[in-house]
N, C-alpha and C positions, 0 to 999 in steps of 0.2 A: 949268409943270406937266409931270410925267413921264407919258407916254402909252404904252400897250401895246395889243396886239390879242389877242382871244380865239383860242386855238388848239384847245381841246377843251372839251366840256361832257359831264358824266356825272352826271345828277341834280343835286344841289346843289353838286357839285364842278366848278369852272371853272378851266382853265389859261390863263394870260395870258403872252404873250411881250413883253418890253421890249427897248429898244435895249441894246447891249452896255455893261455897267458901270452901268446905271441901274435896278437892281432896287429895288423898294420894301422897306422894313423889314418884318420879321415883325409881324403884328397891325395893320399899316396898313390903312386903309379905301380901297377902290377904288370909284369911281362909274362907273356906266354909264347914260347918258341917250341913248336912241336913238329917233328919230321914225320912225314907219312910213312907208315910201315907196310901198307898194302895199297893196291891200285884203287880201292874204294875210298881211301883217306886222302886228304890234301895237306900240304905243308901249311902250318899256321904260324904267323908272326903278328901278335896282337898286343895292344896296350889296353889295360883296364884302369879305371879310376875308382878308388874306394869312395862310396857315397854314404854308407850306413853300416853301423855295427848292429847285427841282428841278435846277438847273444848266441850261446852254445858254440862259441869260438868260430863264428861264421860272419863274413862281411858280404854286403851286397855291393856290386860294382856296376859301372856303366862302361860298355865297350866303346872304343874310339874308332872301330871299323866293324865290318860285317862279322857275325859269329857263325857264318856258314862253315860246317865241317867240325865245329867244336863239339866235344863229347865230355861226359862226366868222367872224372878221374884224371884228367890232364893236369899236370903240375903248373902252378902259377907262382912266380917269384916276386916278392916285395922288393922294390928298388930302394926303399928307405927315403924316398923324396917324392914331391909332387911332380906332375907332368911339367916339363919345361920345353920352351921353344926358343931357339936362337933368334936374336933380333938384329 
């Protein structure tokens, strides 16, 4: 699995940096699953959709839920596929 780290958060827009040459495709889903380590943190279970390749091995994503509690440095995992919804 391709993993990156959050570098910037601005409302529902989240930038994620990956290793060189391992950018996810546009519209791929990224998953963030982060367990709180302190009382001031919250558990995070969030899906992001890749919207733009910014260069410098960074992608700009749009969060599908609230980004409250999200911090820089949290790991994001590329699912290798777009967001899908059962019909």
